[in-house]
One Martini backbone bead per residue (centre of mass of N, CA, C, O) as a GRO file, in nm:
protein
  216
    1MET     BB    1  12.138   3.188   9.919
    2THR     BB    2  12.145   3.159  10.233
    3THR     BB    3  12.032   3.023  10.511
    4PRO     BB    4  11.800   3.122  10.711
    5PRO     BB    5  11.682   3.188  10.990
    6ALA     BB    6  11.424   3.058  11.164
    7LYS     BB    7  11.442   3.321  11.364
    8PRO     BB    8  11.442   3.640  11.368
    9PRO     BB    9  11.575   3.877  11.508
   10ALA     BB   10  11.483   4.182  11.610
   11ILE     BB   11  11.626   4.347  11.390
   12ALA     BB   12  11.543   4.181  11.144
   13ALA     BB   13  11.237   4.202  11.198
   14ALA     BB   14  11.219   4.506  11.175
   15TYR     BB   15  11.322   4.522  10.877
   16ASP     BB   16  11.108   4.346  10.759
   17ALA     BB   17  10.874   4.545  10.837
   18TRP     BB   18  11.011   4.800  10.685
   19SER     BB   19  11.068   4.728  10.380
   20ALA     BB   20  10.802   4.822  10.228
   21GLN     BB   21  10.863   5.152  10.330
   22TYR     BB   22  11.158   5.256  10.329
   23ASP     BB   23  11.170   5.413  10.044
   24HIS     BB   24  10.906   5.611  10.129
   25ASP     BB   25  11.003   5.732  10.364
   26ARG     BB   26  11.091   5.977  10.556
   27ASN     BB   27  11.470   6.008  10.531
   28PRO     BB   28  11.739   6.204  10.577
   29THR     BB   29  11.959   5.998  10.647
   30ARG     BB   30  11.941   5.816  10.401
   31ASP     BB   31  11.973   6.045  10.184
   32LEU     BB   32  12.254   6.149  10.273
   33ASP     BB   33  12.410   5.891  10.238
   34ALA     BB   34  12.356   5.870   9.923
   35GLN     BB   35  12.521   6.139   9.865
   36VAL     BB   36  12.815   6.087  10.003
   37LEU     BB   37  12.931   5.830   9.881
   38PRO     BB   38  13.016   5.940   9.591
   39ARG     BB   39  13.200   6.174   9.695
   40VAL     BB   40  13.421   5.966   9.816
   41LEU     BB   41  13.411   5.698   9.602
   42GLY     BB   42  13.413   5.791   9.290
   43GLU     BB   43  13.739   5.724   9.232
   44LEU     BB   44  13.698   5.440   9.263
   45ARG     BB   45  13.813   5.088   9.135
   46PRO     BB   46  13.696   4.814   9.224
   47ARG     BB   47  13.683   4.482   9.185
   48ALA     BB   48  13.581   4.411   9.490
   49THR     BB   49  13.262   4.435   9.660
   50LEU     BB   50  13.138   4.479  10.004
   51GLU     BB   51  12.807   4.501  10.118
   52THR     BB   52  12.711   4.597  10.442
   53GLY     BB   53  12.395   4.647  10.469
   54CYS     BB   54  12.204   4.702  10.197
   55GLY     BB   55  11.915   4.655  10.207
   56THR     BB   56  11.733   4.792   9.932
   57GLY     BB   57  11.979   4.917   9.746
   58LYS     BB   58  12.053   5.233   9.749
   59ASN     BB   59  12.388   5.182   9.686
   60THR     BB   60  12.439   4.947   9.478
   61ALA     BB   61  12.441   5.084   9.201
   62PHE     BB   62  12.689   5.253   9.246
   63LEU     BB   63  12.886   5.024   9.314
   64ALA     BB   64  12.849   4.887   9.035
   65SER     BB   65  12.968   5.136   8.866
   66ILE     BB   66  13.279   5.086   9.011
   67SER     BB   67  13.252   4.766   8.992
   68GLN     BB   68  13.303   4.437   8.897
   69SER     BB   69  13.196   4.348   9.191
   70VAL     BB   70  12.902   4.261   9.404
   71LEU     BB   71  12.846   4.197   9.752
   72ALA     BB   72  12.524   4.188   9.901
   73VAL     BB   73  12.442   4.223  10.248
   74ASP     BB   74  12.197   4.089  10.491
   75PHE     BB   75  11.981   4.014  10.765
   76SER     BB   76  11.728   4.087  10.586
   77SER     BB   77  11.498   3.939  10.383
   78GLY     BB   78  11.320   4.183  10.310
   79MET     BB   79  11.541   4.368  10.203
   80LEU     BB   80  11.655   4.176   9.988
   81ALA     BB   81  11.396   4.153   9.819
   82ARG     BB   82  11.394   4.453   9.738
   83ALA     BB   83  11.673   4.465   9.606
   84ALA     BB   84  11.615   4.242   9.384
   85GLN     BB   85  11.391   4.442   9.234
   86ARG     BB   86  11.592   4.663   9.087
   87GLY     BB   87  11.764   4.560   8.845
   88LEU     BB   88  12.057   4.483   8.865
   89PRO     BB   89  12.343   4.408   8.773
   90PRO     BB   90  12.518   4.103   8.722
   91GLN     BB   91  12.757   4.182   8.938
   92VAL     BB   92  12.525   4.131   9.143
   93ARG     BB   93  12.508   3.995   9.473
   94PHE     BB   94  12.311   3.810   9.714
   95ALA     BB   95  12.312   3.785  10.086
   96GLN     BB   96  12.273   3.633  10.383
   97CYS     BB   97  12.396   3.804  10.691
   98ASP     BB   98  12.591   3.785  10.982
   99LEU     BB   99  12.817   4.023  11.097
  100LEU     BB  100  12.908   3.837  11.358
  101GLN     BB  101  13.001   3.653  11.144
  102ARG     BB  102  13.123   3.497  10.893
  103TRP     BB  103  13.198   3.600  10.594
  104PRO     BB  104  13.134   3.554  10.231
  105ALA     BB  105  13.476   3.571  10.230
  106ASP     BB  106  13.788   3.582  10.154
  107ASN     BB  107  14.091   3.634  10.209
  108SER     BB  108  14.197   3.911  10.051
  109SER     BB  109  13.930   3.966   9.823
  110ILE     BB  110  13.878   4.278   9.895
  111ASP     BB  111  13.868   4.631   9.810
  112LEU     BB  112  13.560   4.701   9.918
  113VAL     BB  113  13.402   4.816  10.215
  114CYS     BB  114  13.056   4.869  10.301
  115CYS     BB  115  12.897   5.097  10.555
  116SER     BB  116  12.546   5.185  10.619
  117LEU     BB  117  12.359   5.220  10.886
  118VAL     BB  118  12.461   4.965  11.106
  119LEU     BB  119  12.645   4.994  11.377
  120GLU     BB  120  12.419   5.073  11.582
  121HIS     BB  121  12.332   4.747  11.597
  122LEU     BB  122  12.616   4.710  11.741
  123LYS     BB  123  12.762   4.667  12.039
  124ASP     BB  124  13.019   4.535  11.901
  125LEU     BB  125  13.275   4.635  11.678
  126SER     BB  126  13.511   4.430  11.649
  127PRO     BB  127  13.401   4.203  11.459
  128TYR     BB  128  13.370   4.380  11.214
  129PHE     BB  129  13.666   4.484  11.178
  130GLU     BB  130  13.796   4.204  11.163
  131GLU     BB  131  13.650   4.115  10.903
  132ALA     BB  132  13.740   4.342  10.723
  133ALA     BB  133  14.043   4.281  10.748
  134ARG     BB  134  14.031   3.992  10.635
  135VAL     BB  135  13.898   4.057  10.339
  136LEU     BB  136  14.104   4.262  10.281
  137ALA     BB  137  14.312   4.387  10.079
  138PRO     BB  138  14.589   4.528  10.023
  139GLY     BB  139  14.477   4.866  10.024
  140GLY     BB  140  14.207   4.850  10.113
  141HIS     BB  141  13.867   4.963  10.177
  142LEU     BB  142  13.675   5.131  10.443
  143TRP     BB  143  13.334   5.219  10.464
  144VAL     BB  144  13.185   5.449  10.709
  145CYS     BB  145  12.833   5.531  10.782
  146GLU     BB  146  12.683   5.731  11.045
  147LEU     BB  147  12.528   5.822  11.294
  148HIS     BB  148  12.586   6.069  11.484
  149PRO     BB  149  12.667   6.086  11.809
  150TYR     BB  150  12.516   6.350  11.866
  151LYS     BB  151  12.239   6.229  11.787
  152GLN     BB  152  12.242   6.008  11.998
  153TYR     BB  153  12.261   6.186  12.249
  154ALA     BB  154  11.967   6.319  12.153
  155GLY     BB  155  11.793   6.030  12.067
  156SER     BB  156  11.867   5.909  11.807
  157GLN     BB  157  11.710   5.659  11.587
  158ALA     BB  158  11.595   5.399  11.444
  159ARG     BB  159  11.266   5.452  11.283
  160PHE     BB  160  10.908   5.354  11.259
  161ALA     BB  161  10.596   5.295  11.129
  162GLY     BB  162  10.372   5.089  11.210
  163ALA     BB  163  10.083   4.923  11.130
  164SER     BB  164   9.937   5.079  11.392
  165GLY     BB  165  10.119   5.367  11.412
  166ASP     BB  166  10.350   5.301  11.572
  167THR     BB  167  10.662   5.339  11.710
  168VAL     BB  168  10.958   5.184  11.586
  169LYS     BB  169  11.243   5.081  11.758
  170VAL     BB  170  11.560   5.008  11.681
  171ASP     BB  171  11.804   4.859  11.798
  172ALA     BB  172  12.056   5.055  11.981
  173PHE     BB  173  12.400   5.188  11.990
  174THR     BB  174  12.633   5.382  12.137
  175HIS     BB  175  12.895   5.552  11.948
  176HIS     BB  176  13.197   5.674  11.956
  177LEU     BB  177  13.442   5.791  11.775
  178SER     BB  178  13.667   5.619  11.928
  179ASP     BB  179  13.539   5.341  11.872
  180PHE     BB  180  13.601   5.325  11.574
  181THR     BB  181  13.911   5.381  11.572
  182ALA     BB  182  13.990   5.157  11.774
  183ALA     BB  183  13.878   4.911  11.622
  184ALA     BB  184  14.040   4.958  11.366
  185GLY     BB  185  14.325   4.957  11.492
  186ARG     BB  186  14.313   4.665  11.609
  187ALA     BB  187  14.273   4.554  11.297
  188GLY     BB  188  14.480   4.730  11.107
  189LEU     BB  189  14.345   5.007  11.047
  190HIS     BB  190  14.357   5.315  10.854
  191LEU     BB  191  14.301   5.647  10.871
  192ARG     BB  192  14.212   5.870  10.588
  193ARG     BB  193  13.905   5.966  10.659
  194LEU     BB  194  13.700   6.243  10.799
  195ASP     BB  195  13.341   6.313  10.824
  196GLU     BB  196  13.089   6.564  10.826
  197TRP     BB  197  12.716   6.578  10.792
  198TRP     BB  198  12.486   6.789  10.609
  199HIS     BB  199  12.231   6.943  10.527
  200SER     BB  200  12.174   7.248  10.381
  201ASP     BB  201  11.940   7.310  10.622
  202GLU     BB  202  12.165   7.212  10.879
  203SER     BB  203  12.418   7.400  10.952
  204ALA     BB  204  12.308   7.474  11.264
  205ALA     BB  205  12.323   7.183  11.335
  206LEU     BB  206  12.370   6.887  11.396
  207PRO     BB  207  12.531   6.643  11.282
  208ARG     BB  208  12.413   6.359  11.111
  209LEU     BB  209  12.692   6.252  10.998
  210ILE     BB  210  12.951   5.997  10.991
  211SER     BB  211  13.274   5.940  10.830
  212PHE     BB  212  13.489   5.665  10.715
  213LEU     BB  213  13.826   5.602  10.586
  214PHE     BB  214  13.981   5.301  10.547
  215GLN     BB  215  14.301   5.116  10.554
  216ARG     BB  216  14.507   4.825  10.497
   0.00000   0.00000   0.00000
């Protein structure tokens, strides 16, 4: 792993605190994301996958099942420690990474970049999409799945119960659908698929997730 920051910023610190209970908390957004990822990406067979914001590794095992190699990165050392305990296949490597800095991958070296429930924590989307475009090989794909803007408009954001029982809200920024597509377009990525997702018992509610599949 790369050397961690001396003092984790607020978002990383929040996920460090959340890491011990993240997989056990009731979290329909997390669970739906894990269901839709294989539905969209199940036919891909990437040589090299970069999972950005892997968290506790909830999607990493699936990505390893379709990929020759997976580099799974996260800002939170606590989340990475939990992910490393899953006993994932040897083609999976973990690294700590600030997604607003240069990613630990060479130009045009990655066939699939995955991003789930991460971009709400980035105020400016452009650096993320620029790095994705840099590391993707020609024809490579970028998967983005996020809390739907409609849910953000209604006040939803990542949150958990802290040690004292109080609700901890993780810093989040509202992004409109056009913010994602515009940032991707500026980086030279082309939208191939857009989907909205509900749990089966939420069909009359606001969509919970929105996902994009871009291609370089």
